[in-house]
PADOVEX-616695 format. One record per residue (C-alpha): residue in one letter; x, y, z. Coordinates in nm, 4 decimals. Example, Ala and Ser with C-alpha at 12.3 -4.5 7.8 and 13.67 -1.06 7.14 Angstrom:
BEGIN
{rec A,{1.2300,-0.4500,0.7800}}
{rec S,{1.3670,-0.1060,0.7140}}
END
This chain:
BEGIN
{rec M,{0.0000,0.0000,0.0000}}
{rec T,{0.2797,0.2400,-0.0702}}
{rec R,{0.0758,0.4145,-0.3414}}
{rec G,{-0.2356,0.4526,-0.1255}}
{rec K,{-0.1656,0.8104,-0.0196}}
{rec Q,{-0.0526,0.9120,-0.3691}}
{rec K,{-0.3668,0.7577,-0.5180}}
{rec I,{-0.5948,0.9525,-0.2820}}
{rec E,{-0.4064,1.2759,-0.3504}}
{rec A,{-0.4289,1.2170,-0.7257}}
{rec Q,{-0.8037,1.1547,-0.6981}}
{rec K,{-0.8524,1.4775,-0.5019}}
{rec K,{-0.6435,1.6711,-0.7519}}
{rec N,{-0.8396,1.5305,-1.0468}}
{rec A,{-1.1711,1.6024,-0.8738}}
{rec E,{-1.0700,1.9680,-0.8231}}
{rec K,{-0.9472,1.9915,-1.1813}}
{rec N,{-1.2706,1.8456,-1.3222}}
{rec Q,{-1.4850,2.0613,-1.0961}}
{rec K,{-1.3811,2.3829,-1.2710}}
{rec S,{-1.6391,2.4914,-1.5248}}
{rec K,{-1.5298,2.4274,-1.8778}}
{rec G,{-1.7759,2.6831,-2.0134}}
{rec S,{-2.0372,2.6267,-2.2736}}
{rec Q,{-1.9971,2.6388,-2.6465}}
{rec F,{-2.3126,2.8433,-2.7008}}
{rec E,{-2.1240,3.1732,-2.7091}}
{rec A,{-1.8687,3.0405,-2.9584}}
{rec R,{-2.1458,2.8944,-3.1717}}
{rec V,{-2.3367,3.2229,-3.1869}}
{rec V,{-2.0205,3.4077,-3.2935}}
{rec A,{-1.9371,3.1505,-3.5623}}
{rec L,{-2.2816,3.1427,-3.7257}}
{rec K,{-2.2970,3.4576,-3.9352}}
{rec V,{-2.5048,3.3697,-4.2437}}
{rec T,{-2.8763,3.2863,-4.2350}}
{rec C,{-3.0734,3.1148,-4.5086}}
{rec P,{-3.3568,3.3529,-4.6016}}
{rec I,{-3.5900,3.0649,-4.6898}}
{rec C,{-3.5662,2.8290,-4.3916}}
{rec K,{-3.3764,3.0531,-4.1458}}
{rec V,{-3.1025,2.7984,-4.0744}}
{rec Q,{-2.7791,2.9591,-3.9562}}
{rec L,{-2.4553,2.8811,-4.1387}}
{rec A,{-2.0927,2.9776,-4.0842}}
{rec N,{-2.0081,3.1260,-4.4233}}
{rec Q,{-2.1263,3.2009,-4.7756}}
{rec N,{-1.9806,2.8757,-4.9154}}
{rec Q,{-2.1932,2.6717,-4.6777}}
{rec L,{-2.4960,2.8736,-4.7824}}
{rec G,{-2.4298,2.7824,-5.1458}}
{rec D,{-2.3994,2.4148,-5.0546}}
{rec H,{-2.7147,2.4407,-4.8443}}
{rec Y,{-2.9083,2.5874,-5.1370}}
{rec G,{-2.7882,2.3049,-5.3610}}
{rec A,{-2.9034,2.0411,-5.1134}}
{rec K,{-3.2175,2.1883,-4.9576}}
{rec H,{-3.3455,2.4422,-5.2122}}
{rec P,{-3.2305,2.3145,-5.5523}}
{rec K,{-3.4896,2.5133,-5.7498}}
{rec E,{-3.3881,2.8424,-5.5911}}
{rec K,{-3.0814,3.0534,-5.6671}}
{rec P,{-2.8562,3.1416,-5.3730}}
{rec P,{-2.8425,3.5117,-5.2873}}
{rec A,{-2.5458,3.7133,-5.4058}}
{rec E,{-2.2594,3.7540,-5.1600}}
{rec S,{-2.2875,4.0675,-4.9531}}
{rec S,{-1.9628,4.2019,-4.8150}}
END
């Protein structure tokens, strides 16, 4: 049982480390999603994804022109 004390200390240390809040990804997600599909209101990260989205979900429609 020479590692008994070290094991308990390691468990306490890991418990404290895991107890800290990691934060949520909601804020990062809101910042990353900048383009919205005007038809179905889905949020996308960039204009390229919007073009792909139109091809897959709205094939009869033309994607809007890029707005800088």
